LUMVEXMAR-579491 format. One record per atom (N, C-alpha, C): residue number from 1; residue in one letter; chain; atom name; x, y, z. Coordinates in pm, whole numbers, plus 50000, padded with zeros to 5 digits. Example, Ala and Ser with C-alpha at 12.3 -4.5 7.8 and 13.67 -1.06 7.14 Angstrom:
REM residues 2
<vexro><pos>1</pos><code>a</code><unit>A</unit><site>N</site><xx>51319</xx><yy>49431</yy><zz>50780</zz></vexro>
<vexro><pos>1</pos><code>a</code><unit>A</unit><site>CA</site><xx>51230</xx><yy>49550</yy><zz>50780</zz></vexro>
<vexro><pos>1</pos><code>a</code><unit>A</unit><site>C</site><xx>51320</xx><yy>49670</yy><zz>50780</zz></vexro>
<vexro><pos>2</pos><code>s</code><unit>A</unit><site>N</site><xx>51285</xx><yy>49775</yy><zz>50708</zz></vexro>
<vexro><pos>2</pos><code>s</code><unit>A</unit><site>CA</site><xx>51367</xx><yy>49894</yy><zz>50714</zz></vexro>
<vexro><pos>2</pos><code>s</code><unit>A</unit><site>C</site><xx>51290</xx><yy>50003</yy><zz>50787</zz></vexro>
This chain:
REM residues 64
<vexro><pos>1</pos><code>m</code><unit>A</unit><site>N</site><xx>08893</xx><yy>53014</yy><zz>49647</zz></vexro>
<vexro><pos>1</pos><code>m</code><unit>A</unit><site>CA</site><xx>08815</xx><yy>52901</yy><zz>49599</zz></vexro>
<vexro><pos>1</pos><code>m</code><unit>A</unit><site>C</site><xx>08673</xx><yy>52946</yy><zz>49565</zz></vexro>
<vexro><pos>2</pos><code>i</code><unit>A</unit><site>N</site><xx>08608</xx><yy>52862</yy><zz>49490</zz></vexro>
<vexro><pos>2</pos><code>i</code><unit>A</unit><site>CA</site><xx>08471</xx><yy>52893</yy><zz>49450</zz></vexro>
<vexro><pos>2</pos><code>i</code><unit>A</unit><site>C</site><xx>08376</xx><yy>52866</yy><zz>49566</zz></vexro>
<vexro><pos>3</pos><code>d</code><unit>A</unit><site>N</site><xx>08290</xx><yy>52961</yy><zz>49590</zz></vexro>
<vexro><pos>3</pos><code>d</code><unit>A</unit><site>CA</site><xx>08191</xx><yy>52948</yy><zz>49695</zz></vexro>
<vexro><pos>3</pos><code>d</code><unit>A</unit><site>C</site><xx>08088</xx><yy>52842</yy><zz>49656</zz></vexro>
<vexro><pos>4</pos><code>e</code><unit>A</unit><site>N</site><xx>08051</xx><yy>52757</yy><zz>49749</zz></vexro>
<vexro><pos>4</pos><code>e</code><unit>A</unit><site>CA</site><xx>07956</xx><yy>52648</yy><zz>49719</zz></vexro>
<vexro><pos>4</pos><code>e</code><unit>A</unit><site>C</site><xx>07820</xx><yy>52701</yy><zz>49678</zz></vexro>
<vexro><pos>5</pos><code>q</code><unit>A</unit><site>N</site><xx>07775</xx><yy>52811</yy><zz>49738</zz></vexro>
<vexro><pos>5</pos><code>q</code><unit>A</unit><site>CA</site><xx>07646</xx><yy>52868</yy><zz>49700</zz></vexro>
<vexro><pos>5</pos><code>q</code><unit>A</unit><site>C</site><xx>07648</xx><yy>52917</yy><zz>49556</zz></vexro>
<vexro><pos>6</pos><code>a</code><unit>A</unit><site>N</site><xx>07755</xx><yy>52981</yy><zz>49517</zz></vexro>
<vexro><pos>6</pos><code>a</code><unit>A</unit><site>CA</site><xx>07767</xx><yy>53031</yy><zz>49380</zz></vexro>
<vexro><pos>6</pos><code>a</code><unit>A</unit><site>C</site><xx>07767</xx><yy>52914</yy><zz>49282</zz></vexro>
<vexro><pos>7</pos><code>l</code><unit>A</unit><site>N</site><xx>07834</xx><yy>52808</yy><zz>49316</zz></vexro>
<vexro><pos>7</pos><code>l</code><unit>A</unit><site>CA</site><xx>07839</xx><yy>52690</yy><zz>49230</zz></vexro>
<vexro><pos>7</pos><code>l</code><unit>A</unit><site>C</site><xx>07700</xx><yy>52629</yy><zz>49215</zz></vexro>
<vexro><pos>8</pos><code>l</code><unit>A</unit><site>N</site><xx>07626</xx><yy>52623</yy><zz>49323</zz></vexro>
<vexro><pos>8</pos><code>l</code><unit>A</unit><site>CA</site><xx>07491</xx><yy>52567</yy><zz>49318</zz></vexro>
<vexro><pos>8</pos><code>l</code><unit>A</unit><site>C</site><xx>07397</xx><yy>52655</yy><zz>49235</zz></vexro>
<vexro><pos>9</pos><code>l</code><unit>A</unit><site>N</site><xx>07423</xx><yy>52783</yy><zz>49227</zz></vexro>
<vexro><pos>9</pos><code>l</code><unit>A</unit><site>CA</site><xx>07342</xx><yy>52872</yy><zz>49145</zz></vexro>
<vexro><pos>9</pos><code>l</code><unit>A</unit><site>C</site><xx>07378</xx><yy>52862</yy><zz>48997</zz></vexro>
<vexro><pos>10</pos><code>v</code><unit>A</unit><site>N</site><xx>07504</xx><yy>52843</yy><zz>48968</zz></vexro>
<vexro><pos>10</pos><code>v</code><unit>A</unit><site>CA</site><xx>07551</xx><yy>52841</yy><zz>48829</zz></vexro>
<vexro><pos>10</pos><code>v</code><unit>A</unit><site>C</site><xx>07535</xx><yy>52704</yy><zz>48765</zz></vexro>
<vexro><pos>11</pos><code>l</code><unit>A</unit><site>N</site><xx>07542</xx><yy>52599</yy><zz>48842</zz></vexro>
<vexro><pos>11</pos><code>l</code><unit>A</unit><site>CA</site><xx>07539</xx><yy>52463</yy><zz>48787</zz></vexro>
<vexro><pos>11</pos><code>l</code><unit>A</unit><site>C</site><xx>07414</xx><yy>52433</yy><zz>48703</zz></vexro>
<vexro><pos>12</pos><code>p</code><unit>A</unit><site>N</site><xx>07293</xx><yy>52468</yy><zz>48746</zz></vexro>
<vexro><pos>12</pos><code>p</code><unit>A</unit><site>CA</site><xx>07176</xx><yy>52440</yy><zz>48661</zz></vexro>
<vexro><pos>12</pos><code>p</code><unit>A</unit><site>C</site><xx>07181</xx><yy>52514</yy><zz>48527</zz></vexro>
<vexro><pos>13</pos><code>i</code><unit>A</unit><site>N</site><xx>07235</xx><yy>52636</yy><zz>48528</zz></vexro>
<vexro><pos>13</pos><code>i</code><unit>A</unit><site>CA</site><xx>07246</xx><yy>52713</yy><zz>48403</zz></vexro>
<vexro><pos>13</pos><code>i</code><unit>A</unit><site>C</site><xx>07346</xx><yy>52646</yy><zz>48309</zz></vexro>
<vexro><pos>14</pos><code>l</code><unit>A</unit><site>N</site><xx>07457</xx><yy>52599</yy><zz>48363</zz></vexro>
<vexro><pos>14</pos><code>l</code><unit>A</unit><site>CA</site><xx>07556</xx><yy>52530</yy><zz>48280</zz></vexro>
<vexro><pos>14</pos><code>l</code><unit>A</unit><site>C</site><xx>07501</xx><yy>52400</yy><zz>48223</zz></vexro>
<vexro><pos>15</pos><code>l</code><unit>A</unit><site>N</site><xx>07426</xx><yy>52327</yy><zz>48303</zz></vexro>
<vexro><pos>15</pos><code>l</code><unit>A</unit><site>CA</site><xx>07366</xx><yy>52202</yy><zz>48254</zz></vexro>
<vexro><pos>15</pos><code>l</code><unit>A</unit><site>C</site><xx>07261</xx><yy>52230</yy><zz>48146</zz></vexro>
<vexro><pos>16</pos><code>l</code><unit>A</unit><site>N</site><xx>07182</xx><yy>52334</yy><zz>48164</zz></vexro>
<vexro><pos>16</pos><code>l</code><unit>A</unit><site>CA</site><xx>07085</xx><yy>52373</yy><zz>48062</zz></vexro>
<vexro><pos>16</pos><code>l</code><unit>A</unit><site>C</site><xx>07154</xx><yy>52412</yy><zz>47933</zz></vexro>
<vexro><pos>17</pos><code>q</code><unit>A</unit><site>N</site><xx>07261</xx><yy>52489</yy><zz>47943</zz></vexro>
<vexro><pos>17</pos><code>q</code><unit>A</unit><site>CA</site><xx>07337</xx><yy>52530</yy><zz>47827</zz></vexro>
<vexro><pos>17</pos><code>q</code><unit>A</unit><site>C</site><xx>07393</xx><yy>52409</yy><zz>47752</zz></vexro>
<vexro><pos>18</pos><code>l</code><unit>A</unit><site>N</site><xx>07452</xx><yy>52316</yy><zz>47825</zz></vexro>
<vexro><pos>18</pos><code>l</code><unit>A</unit><site>CA</site><xx>07509</xx><yy>52197</yy><zz>47764</zz></vexro>
<vexro><pos>18</pos><code>l</code><unit>A</unit><site>C</site><xx>07401</xx><yy>52111</yy><zz>47697</zz></vexro>
<vexro><pos>19</pos><code>a</code><unit>A</unit><site>N</site><xx>07289</xx><yy>52093</yy><zz>47765</zz></vexro>
<vexro><pos>19</pos><code>a</code><unit>A</unit><site>CA</site><xx>07180</xx><yy>52012</yy><zz>47708</zz></vexro>
<vexro><pos>19</pos><code>a</code><unit>A</unit><site>C</site><xx>07124</xx><yy>52077</yy><zz>47582</zz></vexro>
<vexro><pos>20</pos><code>l</code><unit>A</unit><site>N</site><xx>07102</xx><yy>52208</yy><zz>47584</zz></vexro>
<vexro><pos>20</pos><code>l</code><unit>A</unit><site>CA</site><xx>07052</xx><yy>52278</yy><zz>47465</zz></vexro>
<vexro><pos>20</pos><code>l</code><unit>A</unit><site>C</site><xx>07150</xx><yy>52266</yy><zz>47349</zz></vexro>
<vexro><pos>21</pos><code>m</code><unit>A</unit><site>N</site><xx>07279</xx><yy>52282</yy><zz>47377</zz></vexro>
<vexro><pos>21</pos><code>m</code><unit>A</unit><site>CA</site><xx>07379</xx><yy>52275</yy><zz>47272</zz></vexro>
<vexro><pos>21</pos><code>m</code><unit>A</unit><site>C</site><xx>07382</xx><yy>52135</yy><zz>47210</zz></vexro>
<vexro><pos>22</pos><code>i</code><unit>A</unit><site>N</site><xx>07382</xx><yy>52032</yy><zz>47291</zz></vexro>
<vexro><pos>22</pos><code>i</code><unit>A</unit><site>CA</site><xx>07386</xx><yy>51896</yy><zz>47240</zz></vexro>
<vexro><pos>22</pos><code>i</code><unit>A</unit><site>C</site><xx>07260</xx><yy>51865</yy><zz>47159</zz></vexro>
<vexro><pos>23</pos><code>f</code><unit>A</unit><site>N</site><xx>07144</xx><yy>51901</yy><zz>47213</zz></vexro>
<vexro><pos>23</pos><code>f</code><unit>A</unit><site>CA</site><xx>07018</xx><yy>51875</yy><zz>47142</zz></vexro>
<vexro><pos>23</pos><code>f</code><unit>A</unit><site>C</site><xx>07013</xx><yy>51949</yy><zz>47009</zz></vexro>
<vexro><pos>24</pos><code>a</code><unit>A</unit><site>N</site><xx>07058</xx><yy>52074</yy><zz>47007</zz></vexro>
<vexro><pos>24</pos><code>a</code><unit>A</unit><site>CA</site><xx>07058</xx><yy>52152</yy><zz>46883</zz></vexro>
<vexro><pos>24</pos><code>a</code><unit>A</unit><site>C</site><xx>07156</xx><yy>52096</yy><zz>46781</zz></vexro>
<vexro><pos>25</pos><code>l</code><unit>A</unit><site>N</site><xx>07275</xx><yy>52054</yy><zz>46825</zz></vexro>
<vexro><pos>25</pos><code>l</code><unit>A</unit><site>CA</site><xx>07373</xx><yy>51998</yy><zz>46732</zz></vexro>
<vexro><pos>25</pos><code>l</code><unit>A</unit><site>C</site><xx>07325</xx><yy>51865</yy><zz>46674</zz></vexro>
<vexro><pos>26</pos><code>v</code><unit>A</unit><site>N</site><xx>07263</xx><yy>51782</yy><zz>46755</zz></vexro>
<vexro><pos>26</pos><code>v</code><unit>A</unit><site>CA</site><xx>07209</xx><yy>51654</yy><zz>46705</zz></vexro>
<vexro><pos>26</pos><code>v</code><unit>A</unit><site>C</site><xx>07098</xx><yy>51681</yy><zz>46605</zz></vexro>
<vexro><pos>27</pos><code>d</code><unit>A</unit><site>N</site><xx>07010</xx><yy>51776</yy><zz>46636</zz></vexro>
<vexro><pos>27</pos><code>d</code><unit>A</unit><site>CA</site><xx>06903</xx><yy>51810</yy><zz>46543</zz></vexro>
<vexro><pos>27</pos><code>d</code><unit>A</unit><site>C</site><xx>06960</xx><yy>51867</yy><zz>46413</zz></vexro>
<vexro><pos>28</pos><code>l</code><unit>A</unit><site>N</site><xx>07063</xx><yy>51948</yy><zz>46423</zz></vexro>
<vexro><pos>28</pos><code>l</code><unit>A</unit><site>CA</site><xx>07126</xx><yy>52005</yy><zz>46304</zz></vexro>
<vexro><pos>28</pos><code>l</code><unit>A</unit><site>C</site><xx>07186</xx><yy>51896</yy><zz>46216</zz></vexro>
<vexro><pos>29</pos><code>i</code><unit>A</unit><site>N</site><xx>07250</xx><yy>51797</yy><zz>46276</zz></vexro>
<vexro><pos>29</pos><code>i</code><unit>A</unit><site>CA</site><xx>07309</xx><yy>51688</yy><zz>46199</zz></vexro>
<vexro><pos>29</pos><code>i</code><unit>A</unit><site>C</site><xx>07200</xx><yy>51607</yy><zz>46128</zz></vexro>
<vexro><pos>30</pos><code>k</code><unit>A</unit><site>N</site><xx>07088</xx><yy>51586</yy><zz>46195</zz></vexro>
<vexro><pos>30</pos><code>k</code><unit>A</unit><site>CA</site><xx>06979</xx><yy>51506</yy><zz>46136</zz></vexro>
<vexro><pos>30</pos><code>k</code><unit>A</unit><site>C</site><xx>06896</xx><yy>51585</yy><zz>46035</zz></vexro>
<vexro><pos>31</pos><code>n</code><unit>A</unit><site>N</site><xx>06900</xx><yy>51717</yy><zz>46044</zz></vexro>
<vexro><pos>31</pos><code>n</code><unit>A</unit><site>CA</site><xx>06819</xx><yy>51802</yy><zz>45956</zz></vexro>
<vexro><pos>31</pos><code>n</code><unit>A</unit><site>C</site><xx>06882</xx><yy>51808</yy><zz>45817</zz></vexro>
<vexro><pos>32</pos><code>p</code><unit>A</unit><site>N</site><xx>06812</xx><yy>51758</yy><zz>45714</zz></vexro>
<vexro><pos>32</pos><code>p</code><unit>A</unit><site>CA</site><xx>06871</xx><yy>51757</yy><zz>45581</zz></vexro>
<vexro><pos>32</pos><code>p</code><unit>A</unit><site>C</site><xx>06877</xx><yy>51895</yy><zz>45514</zz></vexro>
<vexro><pos>33</pos><code>n</code><unit>A</unit><site>N</site><xx>06793</xx><yy>51989</yy><zz>45558</zz></vexro>
<vexro><pos>33</pos><code>n</code><unit>A</unit><site>CA</site><xx>06785</xx><yy>52116</yy><zz>45488</zz></vexro>
<vexro><pos>33</pos><code>n</code><unit>A</unit><site>C</site><xx>06753</xx><yy>52231</yy><zz>45584</zz></vexro>
<vexro><pos>34</pos><code>p</code><unit>A</unit><site>N</site><xx>06850</xx><yy>52276</yy><zz>45664</zz></vexro>
<vexro><pos>34</pos><code>p</code><unit>A</unit><site>CA</site><xx>06823</xx><yy>52389</yy><zz>45754</zz></vexro>
<vexro><pos>34</pos><code>p</code><unit>A</unit><site>C</site><xx>06822</xx><yy>52521</yy><zz>45677</zz></vexro>
<vexro><pos>35</pos><code>n</code><unit>A</unit><site>N</site><xx>06775</xx><yy>52626</yy><zz>45742</zz></vexro>
<vexro><pos>35</pos><code>n</code><unit>A</unit><site>CA</site><xx>06778</xx><yy>52760</yy><zz>45682</zz></vexro>
<vexro><pos>35</pos><code>n</code><unit>A</unit><site>C</site><xx>06920</xx><yy>52814</yy><zz>45691</zz></vexro>
<vexro><pos>36</pos><code>g</code><unit>A</unit><site>N</site><xx>06999</xx><yy>52796</yy><zz>45588</zz></vexro>
<vexro><pos>36</pos><code>g</code><unit>A</unit><site>CA</site><xx>07138</xx><yy>52841</yy><zz>45587</zz></vexro>
<vexro><pos>36</pos><code>g</code><unit>A</unit><site>C</site><xx>07233</xx><yy>52723</yy><zz>45594</zz></vexro>
<vexro><pos>37</pos><code>p</code><unit>A</unit><site>N</site><xx>07362</xx><yy>52753</yy><zz>45580</zz></vexro>
<vexro><pos>37</pos><code>p</code><unit>A</unit><site>CA</site><xx>07462</xx><yy>52646</yy><zz>45582</zz></vexro>
<vexro><pos>37</pos><code>p</code><unit>A</unit><site>C</site><xx>07476</xx><yy>52583</yy><zz>45721</zz></vexro>
<vexro><pos>38</pos><code>k</code><unit>A</unit><site>N</site><xx>07499</xx><yy>52453</yy><zz>45721</zz></vexro>
<vexro><pos>38</pos><code>k</code><unit>A</unit><site>CA</site><xx>07513</xx><yy>52381</yy><zz>45848</zz></vexro>
<vexro><pos>38</pos><code>k</code><unit>A</unit><site>C</site><xx>07633</xx><yy>52429</yy><zz>45927</zz></vexro>
<vexro><pos>39</pos><code>w</code><unit>A</unit><site>N</site><xx>07744</xx><yy>52461</yy><zz>45861</zz></vexro>
<vexro><pos>39</pos><code>w</code><unit>A</unit><site>CA</site><xx>07863</xx><yy>52506</yy><zz>45932</zz></vexro>
<vexro><pos>39</pos><code>w</code><unit>A</unit><site>C</site><xx>07836</xx><yy>52636</yy><zz>46008</zz></vexro>
<vexro><pos>40</pos><code>m</code><unit>A</unit><site>N</site><xx>07752</xx><yy>52724</yy><zz>45947</zz></vexro>
<vexro><pos>40</pos><code>m</code><unit>A</unit><site>CA</site><xx>07720</xx><yy>52851</yy><zz>46012</zz></vexro>
<vexro><pos>40</pos><code>m</code><unit>A</unit><site>C</site><xx>07637</xx><yy>52826</yy><zz>46138</zz></vexro>
<vexro><pos>41</pos><code>w</code><unit>A</unit><site>N</site><xx>07537</xx><yy>52738</yy><zz>46127</zz></vexro>
<vexro><pos>41</pos><code>w</code><unit>A</unit><site>CA</site><xx>07453</xx><yy>52709</yy><zz>46243</zz></vexro>
<vexro><pos>41</pos><code>w</code><unit>A</unit><site>C</site><xx>07531</xx><yy>52638</yy><zz>46353</zz></vexro>
<vexro><pos>42</pos><code>a</code><unit>A</unit><site>N</site><xx>07624</xx><yy>52551</yy><zz>46314</zz></vexro>
<vexro><pos>42</pos><code>a</code><unit>A</unit><site>CA</site><xx>07707</xx><yy>52484</yy><zz>46415</zz></vexro>
<vexro><pos>42</pos><code>a</code><unit>A</unit><site>C</site><xx>07791</xx><yy>52586</yy><zz>46491</zz></vexro>
<vexro><pos>43</pos><code>a</code><unit>A</unit><site>N</site><xx>07847</xx><yy>52683</yy><zz>46421</zz></vexro>
<vexro><pos>43</pos><code>a</code><unit>A</unit><site>CA</site><xx>07926</xx><yy>52787</yy><zz>46487</zz></vexro>
<vexro><pos>43</pos><code>a</code><unit>A</unit><site>C</site><xx>07839</xx><yy>52872</yy><zz>46579</zz></vexro>
<vexro><pos>44</pos><code>i</code><unit>A</unit><site>N</site><xx>07719</xx><yy>52908</yy><zz>46534</zz></vexro>
<vexro><pos>44</pos><code>i</code><unit>A</unit><site>CA</site><xx>07628</xx><yy>52988</yy><zz>46616</zz></vexro>
<vexro><pos>44</pos><code>i</code><unit>A</unit><site>C</site><xx>07589</xx><yy>52911</yy><zz>46742</zz></vexro>
<vexro><pos>45</pos><code>i</code><unit>A</unit><site>N</site><xx>07555</xx><yy>52783</yy><zz>46725</zz></vexro>
<vexro><pos>45</pos><code>i</code><unit>A</unit><site>CA</site><xx>07513</xx><yy>52702</yy><zz>46839</zz></vexro>
<vexro><pos>45</pos><code>i</code><unit>A</unit><site>C</site><xx>07625</xx><yy>52691</yy><zz>46943</zz></vexro>
<vexro><pos>46</pos><code>v</code><unit>A</unit><site>N</site><xx>07747</xx><yy>52669</yy><zz>46898</zz></vexro>
<vexro><pos>46</pos><code>v</code><unit>A</unit><site>CA</site><xx>07859</xx><yy>52647</yy><zz>46991</zz></vexro>
<vexro><pos>46</pos><code>v</code><unit>A</unit><site>C</site><xx>07909</xx><yy>52779</yy><zz>47051</zz></vexro>
<vexro><pos>47</pos><code>l</code><unit>A</unit><site>N</site><xx>07916</xx><yy>52884</yy><zz>46972</zz></vexro>
<vexro><pos>47</pos><code>l</code><unit>A</unit><site>CA</site><xx>07979</xx><yy>53007</yy><zz>47019</zz></vexro>
<vexro><pos>47</pos><code>l</code><unit>A</unit><site>C</site><xx>07886</xx><yy>53100</yy><zz>47096</zz></vexro>
<vexro><pos>48</pos><code>l</code><unit>A</unit><site>N</site><xx>07757</xx><yy>53092</yy><zz>47073</zz></vexro>
<vexro><pos>48</pos><code>l</code><unit>A</unit><site>CA</site><xx>07665</xx><yy>53186</yy><zz>47137</zz></vexro>
<vexro><pos>48</pos><code>l</code><unit>A</unit><site>C</site><xx>07595</xx><yy>53128</yy><zz>47260</zz></vexro>
<vexro><pos>49</pos><code>n</code><unit>A</unit><site>N</site><xx>07651</xx><yy>53023</yy><zz>47317</zz></vexro>
<vexro><pos>49</pos><code>n</code><unit>A</unit><site>CA</site><xx>07604</xx><yy>52965</yy><zz>47442</zz></vexro>
<vexro><pos>49</pos><code>n</code><unit>A</unit><site>C</site><xx>07454</xx><yy>52937</yy><zz>47440</zz></vexro>
<vexro><pos>50</pos><code>i</code><unit>A</unit><site>N</site><xx>07377</xx><yy>52993</yy><zz>47531</zz></vexro>
<vexro><pos>50</pos><code>i</code><unit>A</unit><site>CA</site><xx>07234</xx><yy>52962</yy><zz>47541</zz></vexro>
<vexro><pos>50</pos><code>i</code><unit>A</unit><site>C</site><xx>07156</xx><yy>53024</yy><zz>47425</zz></vexro>
<vexro><pos>51</pos><code>i</code><unit>A</unit><site>N</site><xx>07196</xx><yy>53141</yy><zz>47379</zz></vexro>
<vexro><pos>51</pos><code>i</code><unit>A</unit><site>CA</site><xx>07123</xx><yy>53211</yy><zz>47273</zz></vexro>
<vexro><pos>51</pos><code>i</code><unit>A</unit><site>C</site><xx>07134</xx><yy>53137</yy><zz>47139</zz></vexro>
<vexro><pos>52</pos><code>g</code><unit>A</unit><site>N</site><xx>07249</xx><yy>53078</yy><zz>47109</zz></vexro>
<vexro><pos>52</pos><code>g</code><unit>A</unit><site>CA</site><xx>07271</xx><yy>53010</yy><zz>46981</zz></vexro>
<vexro><pos>52</pos><code>g</code><unit>A</unit><site>C</site><xx>07173</xx><yy>52897</yy><zz>46954</zz></vexro>
<vexro><pos>53</pos><code>p</code><unit>A</unit><site>N</site><xx>07158</xx><yy>52801</yy><zz>47044</zz></vexro>
<vexro><pos>53</pos><code>p</code><unit>A</unit><site>CA</site><xx>07060</xx><yy>52694</yy><zz>47021</zz></vexro>
<vexro><pos>53</pos><code>p</code><unit>A</unit><site>C</site><xx>06917</xx><yy>52746</yy><zz>47010</zz></vexro>
<vexro><pos>54</pos><code>i</code><unit>A</unit><site>N</site><xx>06883</xx><yy>52847</yy><zz>47089</zz></vexro>
<vexro><pos>54</pos><code>i</code><unit>A</unit><site>CA</site><xx>06748</xx><yy>52903</yy><zz>47080</zz></vexro>
<vexro><pos>54</pos><code>i</code><unit>A</unit><site>C</site><xx>06727</xx><yy>52967</yy><zz>46944</zz></vexro>
<vexro><pos>55</pos><code>l</code><unit>A</unit><site>N</site><xx>06825</xx><yy>53041</yy><zz>46894</zz></vexro>
<vexro><pos>55</pos><code>l</code><unit>A</unit><site>CA</site><xx>06815</xx><yy>53100</yy><zz>46760</zz></vexro>
<vexro><pos>55</pos><code>l</code><unit>A</unit><site>C</site><xx>06799</xx><yy>52991</yy><zz>46654</zz></vexro>
<vexro><pos>56</pos><code>y</code><unit>A</unit><site>N</site><xx>06874</xx><yy>52882</yy><zz>46669</zz></vexro>
<vexro><pos>56</pos><code>y</code><unit>A</unit><site>CA</site><xx>06863</xx><yy>52773</yy><zz>46571</zz></vexro>
<vexro><pos>56</pos><code>y</code><unit>A</unit><site>C</site><xx>06721</xx><yy>52716</yy><zz>46569</zz></vexro>
<vexro><pos>57</pos><code>f</code><unit>A</unit><site>N</site><xx>06664</xx><yy>52692</yy><zz>46687</zz></vexro>
<vexro><pos>57</pos><code>f</code><unit>A</unit><site>CA</site><xx>06530</xx><yy>52633</yy><zz>46691</zz></vexro>
<vexro><pos>57</pos><code>f</code><unit>A</unit><site>C</site><xx>06424</xx><yy>52730</yy><zz>46641</zz></vexro>
<vexro><pos>58</pos><code>i</code><unit>A</unit><site>N</site><xx>06445</xx><yy>52860</yy><zz>46655</zz></vexro>
<vexro><pos>58</pos><code>i</code><unit>A</unit><site>CA</site><xx>06345</xx><yy>52958</yy><zz>46609</zz></vexro>
<vexro><pos>58</pos><code>i</code><unit>A</unit><site>C</site><xx>06364</xx><yy>52990</yy><zz>46461</zz></vexro>
<vexro><pos>59</pos><code>i</code><unit>A</unit><site>N</site><xx>06487</xx><yy>53013</yy><zz>46417</zz></vexro>
<vexro><pos>59</pos><code>i</code><unit>A</unit><site>CA</site><xx>06513</xx><yy>53061</yy><zz>46281</zz></vexro>
<vexro><pos>59</pos><code>i</code><unit>A</unit><site>C</site><xx>06568</xx><yy>52954</yy><zz>46188</zz></vexro>
<vexro><pos>60</pos><code>g</code><unit>A</unit><site>N</site><xx>06661</xx><yy>52874</yy><zz>46234</zz></vexro>
<vexro><pos>60</pos><code>g</code><unit>A</unit><site>CA</site><xx>06737</xx><yy>52787</yy><zz>46147</zz></vexro>
<vexro><pos>60</pos><code>g</code><unit>A</unit><site>C</site><xx>06672</xx><yy>52655</yy><zz>46112</zz></vexro>
<vexro><pos>61</pos><code>r</code><unit>A</unit><site>N</site><xx>06577</xx><yy>52614</yy><zz>46190</zz></vexro>
<vexro><pos>61</pos><code>r</code><unit>A</unit><site>CA</site><xx>06518</xx><yy>52481</yy><zz>46170</zz></vexro>
<vexro><pos>61</pos><code>r</code><unit>A</unit><site>C</site><xx>06401</xx><yy>52488</yy><zz>46075</zz></vexro>
<vexro><pos>62</pos><code>r</code><unit>A</unit><site>N</site><xx>06401</xx><yy>52403</yy><zz>45977</zz></vexro>
<vexro><pos>62</pos><code>r</code><unit>A</unit><site>CA</site><xx>06286</xx><yy>52389</yy><zz>45886</zz></vexro>
<vexro><pos>62</pos><code>r</code><unit>A</unit><site>C</site><xx>06212</xx><yy>52262</yy><zz>45920</zz></vexro>
<vexro><pos>63</pos><code>n</code><unit>A</unit><site>N</site><xx>06085</xx><yy>52260</yy><zz>45893</zz></vexro>
<vexro><pos>63</pos><code>n</code><unit>A</unit><site>CA</site><xx>06009</xx><yy>52136</yy><zz>45910</zz></vexro>
<vexro><pos>63</pos><code>n</code><unit>A</unit><site>C</site><xx>06049</xx><yy>52040</yy><zz>45799</zz></vexro>
<vexro><pos>64</pos><code>y</code><unit>A</unit><site>N</site><xx>06064</xx><yy>51916</yy><zz>45835</zz></vexro>
<vexro><pos>64</pos><code>y</code><unit>A</unit><site>CA</site><xx>06109</xx><yy>51816</yy><zz>45738</zz></vexro>
<vexro><pos>64</pos><code>y</code><unit>A</unit><site>C</site><xx>06005</xx><yy>51793</yy><zz>45632</zz></vexro>
């Protein structure tokens, strides 16, 4: 079984990952003109876990 201490250490990271992914995907949907195709950014955000949303906010997002 999973150790409770390990779960308590991993849980905040998982919640941060989920929150970043949701926030980045919502921003991507609302963004009319990102740097690159939206399908590519959606794949990066979903597949690259914590790094994907951070890359989107640094590179992929344009100011409206």
